[in-house]
All heavy atoms as a GROMACS GRO file, in nm:
protein
  528
    1MET      N    1  -2.681   1.670  -0.968
    1MET     CA    2  -2.633   1.743  -0.857
    1MET      C    3  -2.500   1.681  -0.807
    1MET      O    4  -2.493   1.562  -0.788
    1MET     CB    5  -2.736   1.741  -0.745
    1MET     CG    6  -2.700   1.830  -0.630
    1MET     SD    7  -2.822   1.832  -0.496
    1MET     CE    8  -2.974   1.848  -0.577
    2ASN      N    9  -2.402   1.763  -0.791
    2ASN     CA   10  -2.272   1.717  -0.749
    2ASN      C   11  -2.242   1.780  -0.613
    2ASN      O   12  -2.220   1.898  -0.600
    2ASN     CB   13  -2.165   1.759  -0.848
    2ASN     CG   14  -2.023   1.721  -0.806
    2ASN    OD1   15  -2.005   1.651  -0.707
    2ASN    ND2   16  -1.928   1.766  -0.880
    3LYS      N   17  -2.246   1.698  -0.505
    3LYS     CA   18  -2.227   1.750  -0.370
    3LYS      C   19  -2.079   1.749  -0.330
    3LYS      O   20  -2.045   1.784  -0.219
    3LYS     CB   21  -2.307   1.668  -0.267
    3LYS     CG   22  -2.455   1.693  -0.275
    3LYS     CD   23  -2.489   1.825  -0.206
    3LYS     CE   24  -2.637   1.836  -0.190
    3LYS     NZ   25  -2.677   1.945  -0.104
    4ASP      N   26  -1.990   1.708  -0.422
    4ASP     CA   27  -1.847   1.714  -0.390
    4ASP      C   28  -1.802   1.857  -0.389
    4ASP      O   29  -1.844   1.940  -0.472
    4ASP     CB   30  -1.768   1.635  -0.496
    4ASP     CG   31  -1.796   1.486  -0.497
    4ASP    OD1   32  -1.833   1.436  -0.386
    4ASP    OD2   33  -1.782   1.425  -0.601
    5GLU      N   34  -1.711   1.890  -0.298
    5GLU     CA   35  -1.655   2.025  -0.292
    5GLU      C   36  -1.555   2.043  -0.405
    5GLU      O   37  -1.475   1.956  -0.432
    5GLU     CB   38  -1.584   2.045  -0.159
    5GLU     CG   39  -1.673   2.058  -0.040
    5GLU     CD   40  -1.596   2.094   0.084
    5GLU    OE1   41  -1.494   2.165   0.077
    5GLU    OE2   42  -1.638   2.047   0.192
    6GLU      N   43  -1.562   2.158  -0.469
    6GLU     CA   44  -1.461   2.193  -0.570
    6GLU      C   45  -1.442   2.344  -0.575
    6GLU      O   46  -1.529   2.420  -0.534
    6GLU     CB   47  -1.504   2.140  -0.707
    6GLU     CG   48  -1.633   2.197  -0.758
    6GLU     CD   49  -1.675   2.135  -0.892
    6GLU    OE1   50  -1.696   2.012  -0.895
    6GLU    OE2   51  -1.688   2.212  -0.989
    7LYS      N   52  -1.324   2.385  -0.618
    7LYS     CA   53  -1.298   2.527  -0.634
    7LYS      C   54  -1.360   2.575  -0.764
    7LYS      O   55  -1.379   2.500  -0.856
    7LYS     CB   56  -1.148   2.553  -0.633
    7LYS     CG   57  -1.084   2.526  -0.496
    7LYS     CD   58  -0.942   2.570  -0.493
    7LYS     CE   59  -0.889   2.544  -0.351
    7LYS     NZ   60  -0.779   2.635  -0.318
    8LEU      N   61  -1.389   2.704  -0.768
    8LEU     CA   62  -1.447   2.764  -0.888
    8LEU      C   63  -1.347   2.858  -0.948
    8LEU      O   64  -1.299   2.953  -0.884
    8LEU     CB   65  -1.576   2.840  -0.850
    8LEU     CG   66  -1.641   2.925  -0.961
    8LEU    CD1   67  -1.676   2.838  -1.081
    8LEU    CD2   68  -1.764   2.996  -0.908
    9VAL      N   69  -1.309   2.832  -1.074
    9VAL     CA   70  -1.215   2.918  -1.146
    9VAL      C   71  -1.283   2.963  -1.274
    9VAL      O   72  -1.330   2.881  -1.353
    9VAL     CB   73  -1.082   2.842  -1.178
    9VAL    CG1   74  -0.989   2.930  -1.256
    9VAL    CG2   75  -1.017   2.792  -1.049
   10VAL      N   76  -1.292   3.096  -1.291
   10VAL     CA   77  -1.355   3.154  -1.411
   10VAL      C   78  -1.252   3.240  -1.480
   10VAL      O   79  -1.200   3.335  -1.421
   10VAL     CB   80  -1.480   3.236  -1.372
   10VAL    CG1   81  -1.542   3.302  -1.495
   10VAL    CG2   82  -1.583   3.150  -1.300
   11GLU      N   83  -1.226   3.207  -1.606
   11GLU     CA   84  -1.126   3.281  -1.686
   11GLU      C   85  -0.995   3.297  -1.612
   11GLU      O   86  -0.935   3.406  -1.611
   11GLU     CB   87  -1.185   3.413  -1.735
   11GLU     CG   88  -1.303   3.390  -1.830
   11GLU     CD   89  -1.350   3.517  -1.896
   11GLU    OE1   90  -1.283   3.621  -1.885
   11GLU    OE2   91  -1.456   3.511  -1.958
   12GLY      N   92  -0.951   3.190  -1.548
   12GLY     CA   93  -0.823   3.189  -1.478
   12GLY      C   94  -0.824   3.250  -1.338
   12GLY      O   95  -0.721   3.254  -1.271
   13LYS      N   96  -0.939   3.300  -1.293
   13LYS     CA   97  -0.944   3.364  -1.161
   13LYS      C   98  -1.026   3.277  -1.065
   13LYS      O   99  -1.138   3.239  -1.092
   13LYS     CB  100  -1.011   3.502  -1.175
   13LYS     CG  101  -1.023   3.576  -1.044
   13LYS     CD  102  -1.086   3.710  -1.064
   13LYS     CE  103  -1.098   3.781  -0.928
   13LYS     NZ  104  -1.168   3.909  -0.938
   14GLU      N  105  -0.965   3.248  -0.948
   14GLU     CA  106  -1.039   3.173  -0.847
   14GLU      C  107  -1.144   3.261  -0.783
   14GLU      O  108  -1.116   3.373  -0.741
   14GLU     CB  109  -0.944   3.120  -0.739
   14GLU     CG  110  -1.013   3.032  -0.638
   14GLU     CD  111  -0.919   2.976  -0.533
   14GLU    OE1  112  -0.795   2.971  -0.560
   14GLU    OE2  113  -0.964   2.937  -0.426
   15ILE      N  114  -1.267   3.212  -0.779
   15ILE     CA  115  -1.379   3.287  -0.726
   15ILE      C  116  -1.408   3.245  -0.582
   15ILE      O  117  -1.435   3.130  -0.554
   15ILE     CB  118  -1.505   3.268  -0.812
   15ILE    CG1  119  -1.479   3.298  -0.958
   15ILE    CG2  120  -1.621   3.352  -0.759
   15ILE    CD1  121  -1.434   3.441  -0.986
   16LEU      N  122  -1.401   3.344  -0.490
   16LEU     CA  123  -1.438   3.321  -0.351
   16LEU      C  124  -1.583   3.365  -0.331
   16LEU      O  125  -1.631   3.452  -0.400
   16LEU     CB  126  -1.347   3.403  -0.258
   16LEU     CG  127  -1.197   3.374  -0.269
   16LEU    CD1  128  -1.122   3.467  -0.174
   16LEU    CD2  129  -1.167   3.230  -0.238
   17CYS      N  130  -1.652   3.304  -0.237
   17CYS     CA  131  -1.791   3.335  -0.205
   17CYS      C  132  -1.796   3.484  -0.165
   17CYS      O  133  -1.722   3.527  -0.075
   17CYS     CB  134  -1.844   3.248  -0.094
   17CYS     SG  135  -2.010   3.293  -0.041
   18PRO      N  136  -1.884   3.563  -0.229
   18PRO     CA  137  -1.893   3.703  -0.194
   18PRO      C  138  -1.954   3.731  -0.055
   18PRO      O  139  -1.946   3.839  -0.005
   18PRO     CB  140  -1.983   3.764  -0.304
   18PRO     CG  141  -2.058   3.649  -0.358
   18PRO     CD  142  -1.971   3.527  -0.340
   19ILE      N  143  -2.015   3.629   0.004
   19ILE     CA  144  -2.077   3.644   0.135
   19ILE      C  145  -1.980   3.606   0.249
   19ILE      O  146  -1.956   3.684   0.337
   19ILE     CB  147  -2.205   3.559   0.146
   19ILE    CG1  148  -2.304   3.596   0.035
   19ILE    CG2  149  -2.268   3.570   0.285
   19ILE    CD1  150  -2.346   3.741   0.032
   20CYS      N  151  -1.919   3.487   0.239
   20CYS     CA  152  -1.838   3.438   0.352
   20CYS      C  153  -1.691   3.420   0.316
   20CYS      O  154  -1.610   3.391   0.406
   20CYS     CB  155  -1.895   3.307   0.408
   20CYS     SG  156  -1.876   3.167   0.297
   21GLY      N  157  -1.652   3.433   0.188
   21GLY     CA  158  -1.514   3.420   0.150
   21GLY      C  159  -1.464   3.277   0.134
   21GLY      O  160  -1.346   3.255   0.104
   22HIS      N  161  -1.555   3.178   0.149
   22HIS     CA  162  -1.512   3.038   0.133
   22HIS      C  163  -1.474   3.010  -0.010
   22HIS      O  164  -1.521   3.078  -0.104
   22HIS     CB  165  -1.629   2.948   0.179
   22HIS     CG  166  -1.594   2.806   0.203
   22HIS    ND1  167  -1.507   2.764   0.299
   22HIS    CD2  168  -1.634   2.693   0.138
   22HIS    CE1  169  -1.497   2.631   0.297
   22HIS    NE2  170  -1.573   2.586   0.201
   23ASP      N  171  -1.394   2.909  -0.035
   23ASP     CA  172  -1.346   2.882  -0.172
   23ASP      C  173  -1.393   2.746  -0.228
   23ASP      O  174  -1.345   2.706  -0.333
   23ASP     CB  175  -1.193   2.888  -0.175
   23ASP     CG  176  -1.126   2.776  -0.098
   23ASP    OD1  177  -1.194   2.710  -0.013
   23ASP    OD2  178  -1.004   2.752  -0.117
   24LYS      N  179  -1.489   2.681  -0.165
   24LYS     CA  180  -1.536   2.552  -0.215
   24LYS      C  181  -1.686   2.558  -0.242
   24LYS      O  182  -1.760   2.615  -0.166
   24LYS     CB  183  -1.505   2.441  -0.113
   24LYS     CG  184  -1.358   2.422  -0.083
   24LYS     CD  185  -1.296   2.336  -0.188
   24LYS     CE  186  -1.149   2.307  -0.168
   24LYS     NZ  187  -1.084   2.320  -0.043
   25TYR      N  188  -1.726   2.495  -0.350
   25TYR     CA  189  -1.862   2.492  -0.394
   25TYR      C  190  -1.908   2.354  -0.434
   25TYR      O  191  -1.825   2.268  -0.466
   25TYR     CB  192  -1.882   2.583  -0.518
   25TYR     CG  193  -1.845   2.725  -0.496
   25TYR    CD1  194  -1.713   2.769  -0.513
   25TYR    CD2  195  -1.940   2.821  -0.459
   25TYR    CE1  196  -1.679   2.904  -0.494
   25TYR    CE2  197  -1.908   2.952  -0.441
   25TYR     CZ  198  -1.777   2.993  -0.455
   25TYR     OH  199  -1.744   3.121  -0.437
   26TRP      N  200  -2.039   2.330  -0.436
   26TRP     CA  201  -2.094   2.212  -0.502
   26TRP      C  202  -2.180   2.263  -0.613
   26TRP      O  203  -2.219   2.379  -0.613
   26TRP     CB  204  -2.168   2.118  -0.405
   26TRP     CG  205  -2.285   2.177  -0.328
   26TRP    CD1  206  -2.278   2.240  -0.206
   26TRP    CD2  207  -2.421   2.172  -0.365
   26TRP    NE1  208  -2.404   2.275  -0.167
   26TRP    CE2  209  -2.495   2.236  -0.262
   26TRP    CE3  210  -2.491   2.123  -0.473
   26TRP    CZ2  211  -2.632   2.250  -0.268
   26TRP    CZ3  212  -2.630   2.136  -0.478
   26TRP    CH2  213  -2.698   2.199  -0.377
   27THR      N  214  -2.206   2.181  -0.714
   27THR     CA  215  -2.274   2.230  -0.837
   27THR      C  216  -2.409   2.161  -0.859
   27THR      O  217  -2.430   2.049  -0.810
   27THR     CB  218  -2.187   2.209  -0.959
   27THR    OG1  219  -2.160   2.070  -0.977
   27THR    CG2  220  -2.056   2.287  -0.948
   28ARG      N  221  -2.491   2.231  -0.934
   28ARG     CA  222  -2.617   2.174  -0.981
   28ARG      C  223  -2.658   2.247  -1.109
   28ARG      O  224  -2.609   2.356  -1.137
   28ARG     CB  225  -2.728   2.187  -0.876
   28ARG     CG  226  -2.774   2.330  -0.854
   28ARG     CD  227  -2.881   2.342  -0.753
   28ARG     NE  228  -2.926   2.479  -0.745
   28ARG     CZ  229  -3.013   2.525  -0.657
   28ARG    NH1  230  -3.064   2.441  -0.568
   28ARG    NH2  231  -3.048   2.652  -0.658
   29GLU      N  232  -2.746   2.186  -1.188
   29GLU     CA  233  -2.800   2.250  -1.304
   29GLU      C  234  -2.942   2.297  -1.278
   29GLU      O  235  -3.019   2.224  -1.213
   29GLU     CB  236  -2.802   2.151  -1.422
   29GLU     CG  237  -2.666   2.109  -1.471
   29GLU     CD  238  -2.595   2.218  -1.549
   29GLU    OE1  239  -2.658   2.287  -1.628
   29GLU    OE2  240  -2.474   2.235  -1.525
   30THR      N  241  -2.980   2.414  -1.324
   30THR     CA  242  -3.114   2.468  -1.304
   30THR      C  243  -3.167   2.521  -1.436
   30THR      O  244  -3.095   2.589  -1.510
   30THR     CB  245  -3.112   2.587  -1.203
   30THR    OG1  246  -3.054   2.540  -1.083
   30THR    CG2  247  -3.247   2.639  -1.177
   31LEU      N  248  -3.292   2.487  -1.471
   31LEU     CA  249  -3.352   2.538  -1.592
   31LEU      C  250  -3.393   2.684  -1.572
   31LEU      O  251  -3.443   2.724  -1.468
   31LEU     CB  252  -3.477   2.459  -1.629
   31LEU     CG  253  -3.456   2.319  -1.686
   31LEU    CD1  254  -3.588   2.252  -1.715
   31LEU    CD2  255  -3.370   2.327  -1.812
   32MET      N  256  -3.365   2.768  -1.674
   32MET     CA  257  -3.401   2.907  -1.671
   32MET      C  258  -3.541   2.919  -1.733
   32MET      O  259  -3.554   2.945  -1.853
   32MET     CB  260  -3.297   2.989  -1.748
   32MET     CG  261  -3.153   2.971  -1.702
   32MET     SD  262  -3.126   3.048  -1.544
   32MET     CE  263  -3.152   3.218  -1.586
   33ASN      N  264  -3.644   2.896  -1.656
   33ASN     CA  265  -3.781   2.893  -1.706
   33ASN      C  266  -3.828   3.028  -1.756
   33ASN      O  267  -3.793   3.130  -1.699
   33ASN     CB  268  -3.876   2.844  -1.597
   33ASN     CG  269  -3.862   2.700  -1.564
   33ASN    OD1  270  -3.800   2.625  -1.639
   33ASN    ND2  271  -3.915   2.656  -1.452
   34THR      N  272  -3.903   3.024  -1.865
   34THR     CA  273  -3.967   3.140  -1.917
   34THR      C  274  -4.119   3.121  -1.908
   34THR      O  275  -4.168   3.007  -1.914
   34THR     CB  276  -3.930   3.168  -2.066
   34THR    OG1  277  -3.969   3.054  -2.141
   34THR    CG2  278  -3.781   3.191  -2.078
   35ALA      N  279  -4.193   3.231  -1.891
   35ALA     CA  280  -4.335   3.219  -1.877
   35ALA      C  281  -4.404   3.152  -1.994
   35ALA      O  282  -4.493   3.068  -1.977
   35ALA     CB  283  -4.396   3.359  -1.852
   36GLY      N  284  -4.361   3.188  -2.118
   36GLY     CA  285  -4.421   3.133  -2.238
   36GLY      C  286  -4.401   2.982  -2.247
   36GLY      O  287  -4.495   2.908  -2.275
   37ALA      N  288  -4.278   2.938  -2.226
   37ALA     CA  289  -4.250   2.795  -2.234
   37ALA      C  290  -4.323   2.718  -2.123
   37ALA      O  291  -4.375   2.609  -2.149
   37ALA     CB  292  -4.100   2.769  -2.228
   38SER      N  293  -4.327   2.772  -2.006
   38SER     CA  294  -4.398   2.706  -1.896
   38SER      C  295  -4.547   2.697  -1.926
   38SER      O  296  -4.609   2.593  -1.900
   38SER     CB  297  -4.375   2.781  -1.763
   38SER     OG  298  -4.239   2.771  -1.726
   39PHE      N  299  -4.605   2.805  -1.976
   39PHE     CA  300  -4.748   2.806  -2.008
   39PHE      C  301  -4.781   2.700  -2.112
   39PHE      O  302  -4.886   2.634  -2.102
   39PHE     CB  303  -4.789   2.945  -2.058
   39PHE     CG  304  -4.933   2.956  -2.098
   39PHE    CD1  305  -5.033   2.962  -2.001
   39PHE    CD2  306  -4.972   2.954  -2.232
   39PHE    CE1  307  -5.165   2.971  -2.035
   39PHE    CE2  308  -5.104   2.962  -2.268
   39PHE     CZ  309  -5.205   2.970  -2.170
   40LEU      N  310  -4.695   2.683  -2.209
   40LEU     CA  311  -4.720   2.586  -2.317
   40LEU      C  312  -4.673   2.444  -2.283
   40LEU      O  313  -4.687   2.354  -2.363
   40LEU     CB  314  -4.653   2.632  -2.444
   40LEU     CG  315  -4.708   2.765  -2.502
   40LEU    CD1  316  -4.624   2.811  -2.620
   40LEU    CD2  317  -4.855   2.748  -2.542
   41GLY      N  318  -4.613   2.426  -2.163
   41GLY     CA  319  -4.565   2.293  -2.123
   41GLY      C  320  -4.434   2.255  -2.185
   41GLY      O  321  -4.401   2.137  -2.194
   42PHE      N  322  -4.353   2.353  -2.227
   42PHE     CA  323  -4.224   2.323  -2.291
   42PHE      C  324  -4.106   2.363  -2.200
   42PHE      O  325  -4.004   2.414  -2.246
   42PHE     CB  326  -4.210   2.402  -2.422
   42PHE     CG  327  -4.301   2.348  -2.530
   42PHE    CD1  328  -4.409   2.422  -2.573
   42PHE    CD2  329  -4.272   2.226  -2.593
   42PHE    CE1  330  -4.493   2.373  -2.672
   42PHE    CE2  331  -4.354   2.178  -2.691
   42PHE     CZ  332  -4.465   2.252  -2.732
   43ASP      N  333  -4.119   2.340  -2.070
   43ASP     CA  334  -4.012   2.374  -1.977
   43ASP      C  335  -3.881   2.310  -2.017
   43ASP      O  336  -3.772   2.366  -1.997
   43ASP     CB  337  -4.048   2.332  -1.834
   43ASP     CG  338  -4.157   2.420  -1.774
   43ASP    OD1  339  -4.150   2.542  -1.797
   43ASP    OD2  340  -4.244   2.367  -1.706
   44TRP      N  341  -3.884   2.189  -2.074
   44TRP     CA  342  -3.764   2.117  -2.112
   44TRP      C  343  -3.684   2.193  -2.218
   44TRP      O  344  -3.566   2.171  -2.236
   44TRP     CB  345  -3.801   1.978  -2.164
   44TRP     CG  346  -3.899   1.982  -2.277
   44TRP    CD1  347  -4.034   1.975  -2.269
   44TRP    CD2  348  -3.869   1.999  -2.417
   44TRP    NE1  349  -4.090   1.987  -2.395
   44TRP    CE2  350  -3.993   1.999  -2.489
   44TRP    CE3  351  -3.750   2.012  -2.490
   44TRP    CZ2  352  -3.999   2.015  -2.627
   44TRP    CZ3  353  -3.761   2.026  -2.628
   44TRP    CH2  354  -3.884   2.027  -2.694
   45ALA      N  355  -3.745   2.285  -2.290
   45ALA     CA  356  -3.678   2.355  -2.398
   45ALA      C  357  -3.603   2.482  -2.350
   45ALA      O  358  -3.528   2.543  -2.426
   45ALA     CB  359  -3.780   2.401  -2.504
   46ASN      N  360  -3.617   2.515  -2.222
   46ASN     CA  361  -3.548   2.632  -2.167
   46ASN      C  362  -3.398   2.603  -2.152
   46ASN      O  363  -3.357   2.490  -2.138
   46ASN     CB  364  -3.607   2.670  -2.032
   46ASN     CG  365  -3.742   2.731  -2.043
   46ASN    OD1  366  -3.762   2.825  -2.123
   46ASN    ND2  367  -3.839   2.681  -1.969
   47LYS      N  368  -3.317   2.711  -2.151
   47LYS     CA  369  -3.174   2.696  -2.129
   47LYS      C  370  -3.146   2.657  -1.986
   47LYS      O  371  -3.223   2.691  -1.895
   47LYS     CB  372  -3.102   2.828  -2.160
   47LYS     CG  373  -3.103   2.864  -2.306
   47LYS     CD  374  -3.021   2.989  -2.331
   47LYS     CE  375  -3.018   3.024  -2.478
   47LYS     NZ  376  -2.933   3.138  -2.505
   48ALA      N  377  -3.034   2.590  -1.964
   48ALA     CA  378  -2.991   2.550  -1.830
   48ALA      C  379  -2.877   2.640  -1.786
   48ALA      O  380  -2.796   2.684  -1.865
   48ALA     CB  381  -2.950   2.407  -1.827
   49ALA      N  382  -2.875   2.668  -1.656
   49ALA     CA  383  -2.766   2.742  -1.594
   49ALA      C  384  -2.695   2.647  -1.496
   49ALA      O  385  -2.757   2.560  -1.438
   49ALA     CB  386  -2.817   2.862  -1.519
   50THR      N  387  -2.566   2.670  -1.478
   50THR     CA  388  -2.490   2.596  -1.380
   50THR      C  389  -2.486   2.679  -1.254
   50THR      O  390  -2.453   2.798  -1.258
   50THR     CB  391  -2.347   2.566  -1.427
   50THR    OG1  392  -2.357   2.490  -1.548
   50THR    CG2  393  -2.270   2.488  -1.324
   51ASN      N  394  -2.523   2.620  -1.141
   51ASN     CA  395  -2.521   2.689  -1.012
   51ASN      C  396  -2.401   2.636  -0.931
   51ASN      O  397  -2.377   2.518  -0.929
   51ASN     CB  398  -2.647   2.664  -0.931
   51ASN     CG  399  -2.771   2.702  -1.002
   51ASN    OD1  400  -2.868   2.626  -0.999
   51ASN    ND2  401  -2.775   2.819  -1.060
   52TYR      N  402  -2.329   2.726  -0.872
   52TYR     CA  403  -2.222   2.691  -0.778
   52TYR      C  404  -2.274   2.735  -0.642
   52TYR      O  405  -2.293   2.854  -0.617
   52TYR     CB  406  -2.091   2.758  -0.815
   52TYR     CG  407  -2.029   2.697  -0.936
   52TYR    CD1  408  -2.066   2.740  -1.066
   52TYR    CD2  409  -1.935   2.598  -0.924
   52TYR    CE1  410  -2.012   2.680  -1.177
   52TYR    CE2  411  -1.880   2.539  -1.036
   52TYR     CZ  412  -1.918   2.581  -1.164
   52TYR     OH  413  -1.863   2.525  -1.274
   53VAL      N  414  -2.291   2.642  -0.549
   53VAL     CA  415  -2.346   2.667  -0.419
   53VAL      C  416  -2.234   2.661  -0.316
   53VAL      O  417  -2.166   2.557  -0.305
   53VAL     CB  418  -2.457   2.564  -0.382
   53VAL    CG1  419  -2.517   2.597  -0.247
   53VAL    CG2  420  -2.561   2.558  -0.492
   54CYS      N  421  -2.214   2.772  -0.242
   54CYS     CA  422  -2.109   2.777  -0.142
   54CYS      C  423  -2.130   2.665  -0.040
   54CYS      O  424  -2.236   2.650   0.014
   54CYS     CB  425  -2.105   2.913  -0.075
   54CYS     SG  426  -1.982   2.922   0.061
   55HIS      N  427  -2.025   2.586  -0.020
   55HIS     CA  428  -2.037   2.472   0.068
   55HIS      C  429  -2.048   2.516   0.217
   55HIS      O  430  -2.092   2.440   0.300
   55HIS     CB  431  -1.915   2.380   0.050
   55HIS     CG  432  -1.940   2.240   0.092
   55HIS    ND1  433  -1.922   2.193   0.218
   55HIS    CD2  434  -1.984   2.134   0.020
   55HIS    CE1  435  -1.951   2.068   0.228
   55HIS    NE2  436  -1.990   2.026   0.106
   56GLN      N  437  -2.010   2.641   0.242
   56GLN     CA  438  -2.012   2.689   0.384
   56GLN      C  439  -2.143   2.759   0.418
   56GLN      O  440  -2.208   2.728   0.516
   56GLN     CB  441  -1.896   2.782   0.408
   56GLN     CG  442  -1.884   2.829   0.552
   56GLN     CD  443  -1.747   2.887   0.580
   56GLN    OE1  444  -1.650   2.816   0.580
   56GLN    NE2  445  -1.745   3.016   0.605
   57CYS      N  446  -2.183   2.859   0.334
   57CYS     CA  447  -2.301   2.942   0.370
   57CYS      C  448  -2.421   2.917   0.281
   57CYS      O  449  -2.533   2.960   0.312
   57CYS     CB  450  -2.266   3.088   0.371
   57CYS     SG  451  -2.245   3.163   0.205
   58GLY      N  452  -2.406   2.849   0.164
   58GLY     CA  453  -2.518   2.818   0.075
   58GLY      C  454  -2.549   2.923  -0.027
   58GLY      O  455  -2.647   2.908  -0.103
   59TYR      N  456  -2.469   3.032  -0.035
   59TYR     CA  457  -2.492   3.134  -0.135
   59TYR      C  458  -2.478   3.069  -0.274
   59TYR      O  459  -2.391   2.987  -0.298
   59TYR     CB  460  -2.391   3.245  -0.117
   59TYR     CG  461  -2.416   3.364  -0.212
   59TYR    CD1  462  -2.516   3.455  -0.186
   59TYR    CD2  463  -2.340   3.379  -0.327
   59TYR    CE1  464  -2.538   3.564  -0.272
   59TYR    CE2  465  -2.364   3.487  -0.414
   59TYR     CZ  466  -2.462   3.577  -0.384
   59TYR     OH  467  -2.484   3.683  -0.467
   60VAL      N  468  -2.568   3.109  -0.367
   60VAL     CA  469  -2.571   3.049  -0.502
   60VAL      C  470  -2.521   3.150  -0.607
   60VAL      O  471  -2.574   3.258  -0.620
   60VAL     CB  472  -2.713   3.001  -0.538
   60VAL    CG1  473  -2.714   2.938  -0.676
   60VAL    CG2  474  -2.766   2.907  -0.432
   61LEU      N  475  -2.421   3.106  -0.686
   61LEU     CA  476  -2.373   3.179  -0.802
   61LEU      C  477  -2.429   3.111  -0.925
   61LEU      O  478  -2.424   2.987  -0.937
   61LEU     CB  479  -2.220   3.180  -0.807
   61LEU     CG  480  -2.150   3.248  -0.692
   61LEU    CD1  481  -2.004   3.205  -0.684
   61LEU    CD2  482  -2.159   3.399  -0.709
   62TRP      N  483  -2.484   3.190  -1.020
   62TRP     CA  484  -2.540   3.134  -1.141
   62TRP      C  485  -2.453   3.169  -1.260
   62TRP      O  486  -2.410   3.280  -1.276
   62TRP     CB  487  -2.678   3.200  -1.167
   62TRP     CG  488  -2.786   3.164  -1.070
   62TRP    CD1  489  -2.785   3.189  -0.937
   62TRP    CD2  490  -2.906   3.091  -1.098
   62TRP    NE1  491  -2.902   3.141  -0.881
   62TRP    CE2  492  -2.976   3.084  -0.978
   62TRP    CE3  493  -2.959   3.039  -1.213
   62TRP    CZ2  494  -3.100   3.020  -0.970
   62TRP    CZ3  495  -3.082   2.977  -1.204
   62TRP    CH2  496  -3.151   2.966  -1.084
   63PHE      N  497  -2.434   3.068  -1.350
   63PHE     CA  498  -2.360   3.089  -1.471
   63PHE      C  499  -2.439   3.031  -1.587
   63PHE      O  500  -2.470   2.911  -1.590
   63PHE     CB  501  -2.222   3.024  -1.466
   63PHE     CG  502  -2.127   3.092  -1.371
   63PHE    CD1  503  -2.122   3.058  -1.237
   63PHE    CD2  504  -2.043   3.191  -1.417
   63PHE    CE1  505  -2.039   3.123  -1.150
   63PHE    CE2  506  -1.958   3.258  -1.329
   63PHE     CZ  507  -1.956   3.223  -1.196
   64LEU      N  508  -2.470   3.114  -1.687
   64LEU     CA  509  -2.544   3.072  -1.802
   64LEU      C  510  -2.442   3.044  -1.914
   64LEU      O  511  -2.358   3.129  -1.942
   64LEU     CB  512  -2.639   3.181  -1.849
   64LEU     CG  513  -2.732   3.152  -1.965
   64LEU    CD1  514  -2.821   3.029  -1.932
   64LEU    CD2  515  -2.818   3.271  -1.994
   65GLY      N  516  -2.451   2.926  -1.974
   65GLY     CA  517  -2.359   2.890  -2.083
   65GLY      C  518  -2.372   2.982  -2.203
   65GLY      O  519  -2.475   3.043  -2.223
   66LYS      N  520  -2.266   2.995  -2.280
   66LYS     CA  521  -2.265   3.082  -2.395
   66LYS      C  522  -2.333   3.015  -2.514
   66LYS      O  523  -2.335   2.900  -2.526
   66LYS     CB  524  -2.123   3.120  -2.432
   66LYS     CG  525  -2.059   3.206  -2.328
   66LYS     CD  526  -1.920   3.242  -2.367
   66LYS     CE  527  -1.855   3.330  -2.261
   66LYS     NZ  528  -1.722   3.367  -2.295
   0.00000   0.00000   0.00000
């Protein structure tokens, strides 16, 4: 988890929070759990997404790696 404020730029475009318009986020990684993997105890095998959390209002943007 990175609580430092940073701007979010995706494909050359600065992304503002769709809720409050703020331009700074902190980041975290979240596992994209699936029912099958969780049932079998393989949560660690799920893909991870990067979350950008608005530093002002807390709105979360999710980005899944390619």
